[in-house]
C-alpha positions as CSV (number, residue, x, y, z in Angstrom):
1,M,-28.2,12.5,-102.8
2,S,-25.0,14.5,-103.7
3,V,-23.2,17.1,-101.8
4,A,-24.2,19.9,-104.5
5,N,-28.0,18.9,-104.7
6,A,-28.0,18.8,-100.7
7,L,-26.5,22.5,-100.5
8,L,-28.7,23.6,-103.2
9,N,-31.6,22.1,-101.5
10,Q,-30.6,23.9,-98.2
11,I,-30.6,27.3,-100.2
12,K,-34.0,26.5,-102.0
13,S,-35.4,25.7,-98.4
14,F,-34.2,29.3,-97.4
15,L,-35.6,30.9,-100.5
16,D,-39.0,29.2,-100.2
17,G,-39.4,30.3,-96.7
18,S,-38.8,26.9,-94.9
19,T,-35.9,27.9,-93.2
20,D,-35.5,30.9,-90.9
21,P,-32.9,33.5,-92.5
22,W,-30.8,33.7,-89.0
23,E,-30.6,30.0,-88.9
24,F,-29.6,29.7,-92.6
25,S,-27.1,32.6,-92.1
26,F,-25.3,30.6,-89.7
27,D,-26.0,26.9,-90.7
28,F,-24.9,27.2,-94.5
29,P,-21.6,28.7,-94.3
30,S,-21.0,25.9,-91.5
31,E,-22.1,23.1,-94.1
32,L,-19.8,24.5,-96.8
33,V,-17.0,24.1,-94.5
34,E,-17.9,20.6,-93.4
35,T,-18.4,19.5,-97.2
36,H,-15.7,21.3,-98.9
37,E,-13.6,18.5,-99.8
38,E,-16.2,16.4,-101.0
39,L,-17.8,19.6,-103.0
40,E,-14.4,20.5,-104.6
41,K,-14.1,16.5,-106.0
42,E,-17.8,16.7,-107.1
43,N,-18.3,19.9,-108.5
44,S,-15.2,22.4,-108.4
45,R,-16.8,25.3,-110.0
46,L,-19.9,25.3,-107.7
47,C,-17.7,24.7,-104.6
48,N,-15.6,28.0,-105.7
49,L,-19.0,30.0,-106.6
50,L,-20.4,28.9,-103.2
51,N,-17.3,29.5,-101.2
52,D,-16.5,32.8,-102.7
53,D,-20.1,34.2,-102.2
54,M,-22.0,32.7,-99.5
55,P,-20.1,33.1,-96.4
56,E,-19.6,36.8,-97.0
57,I,-23.5,37.1,-97.9
58,C,-24.6,35.2,-94.9
59,S,-22.2,37.2,-92.6
60,Y,-23.7,40.4,-93.6
61,F,-27.6,39.3,-92.5
62,E,-28.7,41.3,-89.8
63,P,-32.4,41.2,-88.9
64,E,-32.4,44.4,-86.5
65,E,-32.6,47.3,-88.0
66,N,-31.0,49.3,-85.5
67,A,-27.8,47.3,-86.1
68,R,-28.2,47.7,-89.8
69,S,-28.4,51.3,-89.4
70,Q,-24.8,51.3,-88.1
71,M,-23.4,49.2,-90.8
72,P,-24.3,50.2,-94.4
73,E,-23.2,46.7,-95.7
74,Y,-25.5,44.9,-93.4
75,L,-28.3,43.3,-95.3
76,D,-32.1,43.2,-94.3
77,E,-34.0,39.9,-95.2
78,D,-35.3,41.0,-98.4
79,Q,-31.8,42.2,-99.5
80,F,-30.3,38.6,-98.1
81,K,-32.7,37.0,-100.0
82,A,-32.2,38.8,-103.1
83,K,-28.2,38.0,-102.9
84,V,-28.9,34.7,-102.1
85,T,-31.2,34.0,-104.9
86,E,-28.5,35.7,-107.3
87,V,-26.2,33.1,-106.3
88,Y,-28.7,30.3,-106.3
89,M,-29.5,31.1,-109.8
90,E,-25.8,31.0,-111.0
91,A,-25.4,27.6,-109.2
92,L,-28.0,26.1,-110.9
93,R,-26.2,26.8,-114.1
94,L,-23.3,24.6,-112.7
95,V,-24.9,21.5,-112.0
């Protein structure tokens, strides 16, 4: 399986509810770092999209309402999924 497909499958697994949002918010950016060089060679446009958007989106996920109330940029689970879905839909057009 290509790196691009593996990353998109990881996103899909989160969007389908198979992967915990908290886990995804940490694991996906790490996976991007680990696969960056290979993804850049395989699909540079997808690499740019994912690296430009996903680390920041993942860093803003906060499941605790109290913590979100103090930082307006923090995302609850629904907002997080919506942002990831936007990137995912754009990413699908690049593969």
